[in-house]
Phi, psi and omega in degrees: 000141183279147179238148179249129183255143176225162172239117179295110185289345176290317184272334186287136181254004173080021186291333178081010178305307178307308180299325180288328180280320181223071187298341177284338190255312188251146177225140171282128183271173179298336184269010177083004178256151182286150172222144175275126183244348182213158177262011180302160185288143177196170171282082185302333175286329176292320176299310179293324177293330184260001171294119182291349182234012173068034183280341182273128186230151177232153172219141172296134175235000000 
């Protein structure tokens, strides 16, 4: 089953950990917060587990 990742903009503090771990998937925006920009493969669990505020979410699609 495919998963869709999102970044909760209310929670994101812009630390950049997700973009550092998966630069093809996450991008830092002008406001300093992360955004999912691709469905490319990366270790999603590592990005989710290392987000200090739990802003990365997945849902089955």
